[in-house]
N, C-alpha and C positions, 0 to 999 in steps of 0.2 A: 811457558804456555804451550800446551800440546798442539801440534799441527793436526788438523782433522781433515778438512776438505783437500783433495788433490794428492793424498798420500797413498801409495800402493800398499795394500794389506791383503792377507789371505782371506778367503771367504770364512764367515763365522761358523759355517757348517762343515768346513773341511776336516777338522779333527775327527768328528764322529763318522764321516763318510770314509775317511782313510782307515779307521779302525774297524769298519764294518758294523758300527753301533747304530747307524741310522735304520729305523724300521720303516720299510716301504709298505705299500698297500697290501701286498700278498703275505706280509709277515705277521700280521696281527692274529691273535687267538680269539676265537669266539666259540663258546660252548655249544655243542650240538650242530656244528657247521656241516652243511651239505655242499657238494661240489658240482658245478654245472659244466657241461660240455656242449657246444653248439653243433647242430647238424647243418652243414652248409650246402647250398644248392650247387649242382654241377652244370646246370644249364644256364645260359645267359638270359633266356627269355622263355617262359613256359607258364602254363596254367596248372595249378596244383589240383590233382584229382583225388589225392588221398595220402595220408601219412600213417604208416603201420609201425607201431612201436612195441608190438607184442614180444618179439624176440629180445628186445632190449630190456623189457620189464622182467623177463625170466632170469636175467643175470643177478646173482646175489648182490645185494647192496644198492641196486637201482631203485629209486623211490618213485620217480615219475618221468614220463616223456611228455613234455608240454608243447603245445602248438599255440598259435596266436589266439585261438578261441579259449584257451585255458588261462590266459593272463587277464587280470581285471582292468583292462584298458577302458578309458572313458572317451577316447577320441577315435575318429575314423580317418584321420589323415594318412598320407603316404610317406611322411618324413620318418626318419629312423627312430625318433622318440615315440611317435604315434603308432608306428608299425615296427617294433623291434624284431618280430618274427613275421615272415611273409604270410599274408592272409590267404589270398586266392591266386596271386600272380607273382611269379619270380621275375625280378627285373635285372639281376646281374648274377653271374657265376661267383659264388662265394657269399651270397645273401643268406643269413640265418633263417632256417625254415622251422626247426624244432630245437628244443633244449632238453638234454638228458640230465637229470639231477640224481645224484647218488651219494652214498655215505663216504665214498673215497673217490679220489681223482681217477684211479685206475678203472674202477667200475663204471664211472661216467664215460670214460674214453671207450671202453669196450662196448658199452651200450650204444654210444653214438654211431659206432661202425655198423651196428645191426639195424638201425632205423631205415626203413624203406620209404622213400618219397616217390609217389607215383605222379607223373606229370604228363601233360600234353604239350609238346614243344610248339613254340610260336616263333615267327621270324625275328631273329635278333637284329637290332638297329645298332650298328657298330661304326659306320663311317659318319663322322660328325657333319661333314658338308653335305653328304647325300641325305642325311636326316632332316636337313632344312628345307628340302624341296617339297613343293606342294604335291600331295599324293604319296609321300613317303610313308612306310609303315610306322605305326606309333610305337615308341619304346615302352609306353605304359598305357594300358587301356583304361585304368582308373585315374582320373585327373584329380589334382589337389586344389582346393579353394585357397584363396589368399590368406584366410584366417587360420589355416591349419598348419602353417609352417613353423610355428614357434618363434623364438626370439634369438636365434643363433646368428642372424645375418650381420649384426653390428659388432661382433666380437673384435674383429681386427681393425677395421677402419670404417668410419662413417663417411661415405662419399655420395654425392648426388647422382641421380639417374639421368642427368642431361635434359634434353628437350623432348618434345613429343615424338612418338614413333612416326615413321613414314607410312601413311595409309596406303600408298600405292605399291609398297613392297609386299608381295604375296609370299608367305612362308607357311610351312607346315606347323601343326600344333606341337611338334617336338621343340619348337623355339619357344622357350618359356619367358624370355625377357629380351627386350631390345633397348639399347642405350644410344642416343643420338647427341652428338656435340658438334655444333656448326657455328662458325663465325667467319664472315668475310667471303671473298670469291676465290676459292682454291684454284679453279681452272685458270683464272687470270694471274694468280700468283705463280703458277707453274709456267705460264706463257712468258712472264718477265724474268724467269730464272735463267742463269747461265749454265746450270747443271741440274738435272733431275734424275734421281735413281729410285729404283723400286725393287721389291722382292717379296716372296712368300716364305714365311718362316714357320717352322713346326717345332713344337716342344712336346715331350711325352708326359705320361703319368709318372709322378715321382713320389716315392715312399718316404715318409719322414725318418725312418730308420732310427727311432729312439731305442735306447738300451733296454728299457723296461716295457714289455708288451702291455696292452690295456688290461686293467684288472679292477674289479669292484666286489665289495662284500656288502650285503644288505641284510638287515634283520629288523624285527619288530620289538619295541620295548613293551613292557606290561601296560604302559599308558596308551598304547596304540600308535606311538610315534614310529614312523619308518626312518631308520638310521642307515645311512649309506656312507661307507668308508671307501674312498675311491682315489685312484690316480687321475686327478682331474685338474684342468687349468682354471676352473672357475666353480667355486662351491655354490655361489648364489645363482649362477646360470643353471647349474645342474638341479638345484632345489626347485627353481621355477619350472624347468622342463618336466621333472618327475611329478610335481603337483598338477601340472596340466595333463600329463598322460593318464594319471590314475584318479584325477578329480579329487585331490586331497587338499585340505587347508594347508597353507604354507607352514603354519606352526606345527603341523604333524609330519613334516619332512625335515630331517636334520642331515646335513651333508658335511662330512669331515674330509677335507682335502689333505691327503697324506703327502709326505715328501715325494717329489716327482723324480722318476728315473728317466727324464727326457720327455719331450712332448712336441715341440716345434709346430704347434697349432693343431695337432691331431687329436687331442684328448678333451673333447667337449661333449658330455652326455651321450656317449655312443654305446658303451656296454652297460651303463647304469640302469636303463630301462629293462634290460634282460634280467639282471640280478635282482632288481627291486620287484619286478613283476613276478619272478619265481618265489621270492620270499613272501610276498603278499598272498600268492596262490596257495603255498604250502604251509604258511605260518611257521616257518623255520628259517634259520640263517642260511644264506646261500652265497657262495663265492664263485665268481667266474673269472678265471685267469686265462686269457687267450694264449695259445701256443704261438710260436713265431709264424708258422705257416698260416694259421688262422688270422693272425694280425695282418699279414701280407694280403690275404684274399678278401677280408671282410670289413676293413676299416675305411678310412677316408683320406686317401693321399691327395697330393696336388694334381689337378686335372690337366689333361692334354689341351693344347691350344694351337690354333692356326691364325697367323697374322699376315694379312695382305697389306703392305705398307709402301707408300710413295712419298718422297720428300724432295724439296728443291731449295736452291740457294743461289744468290748472286755471286759474282766474281770476287767481291770483297769479303765473302763469307757470311753475309746476312742470310739467315734462314727465312724462307718465304712461306711456302705452304706445306701442309702435311695432310695426307689422306690415308685413313686406316680403316680396315674392316677386320675386326677381331672376333674370332669364334672360340668360345670357351665350351669345352665338352664337360657338361655337368655330370655326366654319368647318370646315376639314378637319383640325383639330388634335385628335387623340385623346389626346395625352399629358398635357396640362394645360390649365387654364383659370383665369379670374380670379373664378369664382363664390365661392371661399372668401375671397378678399380683399374683393370687393365686399360680400359678406354681413356681413363684419366692420365695414367702414368706413361702411356706410350708417347706422349709429347715430351717426356723428360723434364728436367729442370731448365728448360730453354724457352725463349720467346719465339713466337710464330706470328706471321702477319695474317694468316688465314688457316682455318682448319676445318676438316670434315671427317669426323671420327665416329664410327659405328661399332657397337659391341653387341654380341649375340650370346645368350646362354641357351645351350641346346642339350636336351635330354637324350641320352642313349642308353644302351644296355651294358654299360660299364659299371665298375664299382662306384660307390657313393663318393662324390667329390667332397673334399673338406679343405681346411686351411693348411698351408705350409708356409713357414717363415716368409713374410712379405708376399702373401698370396696374390698371384697375378702379375707381380712386378718383375721378376727375372725374365719372364717371357716377353714382356713389353720392352724391357731394356735390351734384350738380345736382338730384337728386330731393329729398334731405333739406333742403337749404338753401332750396329754393323753397317747400317746405311750411312751414318754420319762419317764413318771411315771411308766409305766409297765416295761420298761427296768431297771429302778433303782431298782424296786422290784425284778426282775429276777436276778439281779447281786448283790443284797444286798448292794446297794450304796445309800448314801444320795441324794435325788432328786436335791437339789440345787448344791451339789458338782459335780454331773454328768453334769449339765448344765454349771457350771463354768469351768470345765475342757475343754469344747469344745467351749466356747464362743469366738466369733471372736473379733479381735482387728484391729486397723488400719493397712492396708496393706495386711490382709488376703484376698485371692481371693475367692469370693462367687460363687454360682452356675451360676451367670450371666456371669462369666468369667472375671469380673472386680474387682479390689481390693476395699475393703471397705475403705471409708474415716474414719475420727475420729468417733468412736462410743462408747457409754457408756454401752455396755452389761455387762461387768465384774463389773463395779462399781455399777450398779443397782442390779445385783444378789447378790453381796457382802452385799449391804445395806439391802436387804430384808432378807438375811440369818442371819443377826445380830439381827433381830427384836425379841423381847421376845415371840411373838405369835408363831413363828416357833419352838421355844424350847418346847412349850407346846403340840406339836402334839402327843406325845406318852403317855400323861397323861390325856387324855380326857375321859369323861364319855362315856358309850356305846351309840351308835347312833350319836355321833358327829365326825366330821372330819375336818382337815385343809389341804387345797390344795395349791399348788404353780404352777404358770405358768408365762411365759414371752412371749412377742411379740414385734415386731418392725414394723416401717413404714419407707420407704426409703425417704420420703419427695419429694415434687414436685418442678419443676423448670419452671419458665416462666418470660420473661422480664417484667419490670415494670418501671414506672416513677412517680415522685412526685414533688410538688412545695412547697416551704416554703417562706412565705411572712411576713415581719415585718410591722405591722401597725403603724400609727402615735401615738398611745398610748403606744408603746413599747411591745405590745403583738404580738404573732405570729399566723398566720393562715397556717395550713398544708392542702394542697389540693391533694387528691388522688381520684381514681375512684374505689377503692376496696369496695366491699360490706362488711359491718361490721356485721358478724353473730356470732362472738365469743369474742367481746371486743377488736378487733385489733386496733380500733381507739384510745383506751386508751393506747395501746402499742405504737402507732405512736407518741402520745403526749410525752411519756417518752423519746423515741428515739430523737425526735426533740429538746426537752428541754435539754437533756444531751449533745447533739452534739453542740448546739448553745450557751448554757449558761443561760438558763431561768429556772424558776420553772415550773413544769408541769401544774399548774393551770393558767399559762400565755399563754398556747398553746391551740388553738381551732383547731379541725380537721373537715374539710368539705369534704363530698362525692359529687363529681361532676358527671354530666352525660356525655354521649358519645360525645356531641357537644362541651363541654368546658373543660373536664377533661383530665389529662394525662393518658396514657394507663395503665391498670391493668388487669390481667387475672382473671379467675374465683376464687372465694373464696372457696378453698377446697384443699385437698391433703397436709395439713400442710405446706403451702408454702407462705402464705400472709406475715407473719412477716419476713420470711427469704428473700423474694423477694421485696415486696413493702416496707417493713421496711428498707431494705438496700438502696432503692431509697430515702426514707425519710431522712435517715442518711446523704447521699451525698448532698441532697438538703439543709439540715440544715447547713452542713459544708460550702457549697457554699455561703449561706446567711451570715454565720459567717465571711467568708473572706471579704465580702463587708462591713460589719459593722466595721471590724478591719481596712480596708483601709480608711474609713471615719474618724474613731477615730484617726488614725495615723496623719491625717492632722490637726485635732483639737488639739491634744495633743503634736504634733511634736515629736512623738515617733515612731520608726519603728514598723510595724505590728507584726513582730516576737517577739517583747518585750511586747506585749499586751496580755491580756486574758479577757474573758467574764465570769463573775461570777454573778449569780442572777440578770441578767439584767443590769449589770454595766460593762463597758469596763474600765479596769485599767491597770496600768503598773505592770508588774511582779516584785514582791518584793517591790513595792512602791504604795500600794493601794490608797494613798491619791491623786495621780494624776489620775483622772478618769473622765468619762462622762457617763451618762446613755444611754442605747439603745434608750429610749424614746426621749431624746433630739436629738440624731442623726437622728432618724426616722422623727421627725418633721421638721428637716432642709432639709431632702431629699424629703419629700412628701408635697411640697408646691410650689407655683408659684415662679420661679426663684431659686429653690433649687440648692444647690451646689453639691449634691451627687446623684448618681443614686439610684433608689429605692433599698432598702435592701431586695433582693429577690433572691432565689436560686432555680435552677432546677437540679434535680438529677435523674439518671437512674441506673438500674441494669440489668444484664443478667447473673445470676448465672449459672455456669457450673458444679460446684461440689455439690454433694448431702450432706445433713445433716440429716442422719437417727436418729430417736428417738426410744429408747427402754423403755418399761415399764414392770415391774414385779409385780405380785399380790400374796397376801396371802388371802385366803378366809376361814372363819370358819363357818360351817353349822351344823345344827341338823336335822336329818331325823326321822320322825315318821314311824317306820317300819309297823305299822298297816294300815296307810292311804297312805303312800308314800309322804306325804307333806314335803317339804324342807323349813326350816327356816334359813334365813341368820342371823348370830349372830355378825360377825365382819369382816371387810375387810381392808386390807392395800395395798396401791399402792405406789411403788417407781418408779420414772421416771427420765430419763436424759432429761433435758429441755434446755441444752446448757447454757443459762444464764437466770435467772428468772427476766425479766424486771420489772414485777409487780407480786410478789408472790401470791397475792389474785386472780388475773386472772388465773395464772397457776394452782393453787389448784382447782379453779372452773372447769377448763377443765379436770383435772385429776379425780375429783369426777364425773363430768358428764359422762365421758367416761366409768368409772367403773360402774355407774348405768345402762347405756345402755347395757353394757356387761352382767350385771345381768339379764336384760330383755331377751337378746339372750339365756342365760343359762336356765332360769326357766319359762318364761311367754309368749314370743311373737312368734306368728305363723300366717301367712296369710294362712288359710286352705281353700281348694276348694272341692266341691263335685265331684262325678264321671263324671259329665258333664263339669267340669272346671269352675263352678260358685263359686264366693267367698262366704263363709259362715261365715267369721269372719270380716264383713264389717262395724263394729262400735265398739266404746269403751265399749259397753255392751258385746261384744263377743271377742274382741281382748284385751288381758290383757297386761298391761304395769306395770313396777315397780312403785308402789306408795309409798308415804312417810312412811306409817306405815309398809311397807314390807322391807324397806332399813335399814341396820344396820349402826352403826358408821363406817365412812370411814376415815381412817388415811392416810394422804398424806406425802410422803417423797420426797422432792425435791433433785435431784442429778444434779449437774452442771458439765458438760463436754463441755466446750465452743466450738462452731462451728467456725472455723477460719474465714469463710467468712460471718458469720451472724452479724447483728448489735449488737455490744457489746457482741458478742458470742452467741446471741440468735438463736434459730431455731424454726421451726414450731412444735407444740406439740399437736395439737387438735386430731390427728388421733390415735396415739399410745396407749392412755389409754384404748381404748375399745378392743384392739386386743387380749390380753391374759386373759381378765376377764372371758369370758365364760369357758375357759379351767380350770382356777383356781377353779371355782365353781364346775365344773365336777370332778376334781381331789379330791376336798373336799367331794363330795357326794360318790365317789368311796371309799375313806378312811372310811367314816361313815358306809357304808353298806357292804363293801367287794365285791362289784360287780360294773362293769363299764357299763355306758350307752354310746351308740354310736350315739345317735340321740338327737338333740336339738329341742325344749326346753325340759328340764327334768321335765315334768309335773308329778303331783302326780300319775296318772294311770301308766305312764311309769316307775316311780321309784318303785311303788308297784310291778309291774311285774318283775323288775330286782331283787328286794329283794327275790322273790319267784322262780327265775329261777335256 
């Protein structure tokens, strides 16, 4: 019997990608294709007084210079779907203002350089805390109503917005959202504490740094259907957004999610309205492929945040109170922010006796905020886990023991007011505490340090459906509409194979478009395996019931007395009485077939969350003369529910840890005093490269999720959450001083050493 679940296997798309056979969104051929190039704003805040495209139109091959007025938009909102090109007001440097469309990419690029945008500068709002003050200049003079923001808010995680706002707190209209979470008397909790620590933590704008820049091709079919081929994380999300923007019936919008060249939360209906709007306006196919510099300047990175945090504990390590004021810089995004997520996750996977946590979403004249792997969580964990280390030092307690004493278990009520489902916080912390690296922390050479930190992600919920079809050769085809950005298709193959009774190499997974595929939500929030995977499981089980029914007639054995093993239906306890799935499928899939096709449809609507917890150990060396930090070793332990394919799980754990190292030491979208991006290329924007990354050891912890397929849960988000804090705690241990701002660049560390 072939082992299926828990066996390390290569990704099913690996051979095609290794050979260069995979066709990405920019590779497809469309007859009569035009190429688009955006004209980006150079001012952070300005009123548009005119757009002159005459010089561009004089270039051979240029077909059109489009402004917002030229696109057949049906909405008047200020979100990026409703306003793909700035209408009257520029609200960030890098905002698309016009679109040059030409027969060739070169002509479009030449034309874009000649478009003149006349503006009247307005005061830019760049300081997120100053923007909150009553009387502060407004980042946008045109405000957005609640019903104009679209449906992108719930892509990553559905969390509540806490209690009612404080009516006595006077803030400017730049503050778009306030979240309040209160329970108990925090002042009294601090008064009874033996140690109280506090600090203000700052994290920057961070670019997702995917390999493939944003790209989309749009065209009209003779039937009038708008077809969009895109590098997107969610085909149905994009379909809804385009239908809303252009007031089209859903059936006249078809979205094809092409293989992704990386996304990390950044590819949701951002460039699609531009390409689709141009195709609708010109009645010709249009492709927009952003250059890397355009992608840096005009997309939707993780936002900067400021966290004011204060926590307390008693001498025995019991955590008492937590007070937080979390300010999320939404940039130009009026539709949604991470303040609700950050204000929930700043409490960590720990119990508190009292809490007073407030989150604020503030609009500024920065680039549009979007999602980035575990949006809002790394910043929250950086603040909390840093102060937990300070608490352990003040109380002379082992940092892991402090965390273990307060780690939540199933049934504990979190700051959301709801009890936690099954969660592996204790198991993960125990596993990391047993690692030999942790025992070495007090015997290191001068200038070296080992830090620990934990973080969790609640996991997302969204209905999904899938189809499993057995072919006439006995193989199975799984059909979903989920975008595969992390190897989930390989996971679906394991789920279907195990549930039906095939070997995984007998299962093919197909990603369908919105016109033919079953529903799937956006790929993000660590929910695809948990939701779409559950649908695949039920579809495979439904197909299995049909093959058992057919075999029952052939073998004259009751279905309950049959099993499917390695593609053979056989009597339980008497394997010599059997028939192959292939034989049954051939009898069903032919003229005059006796059995209905062996095909199953399954759906899921998960209502219980499956949080994932990851803990990190980071070992660093700090050069006190230069401030340079060298990463020496890293260990991550994570509760993954059930490792369907350990190779994929370890890949996610390592990838998240590496991105966390980027947050900690390298990555920052920096702007000048006028709000213009100054780190707009990989020459200026540092990311962790192979030679800078140490050995990363992965420890898989399995605490099965009751509702997940074979106990699996989404695990892509959690590994990044605690990594920056672990590195920060290691640096603090190495130099005896704490940094409160990321990234911890050499100049900042050098300054801390001498402070």
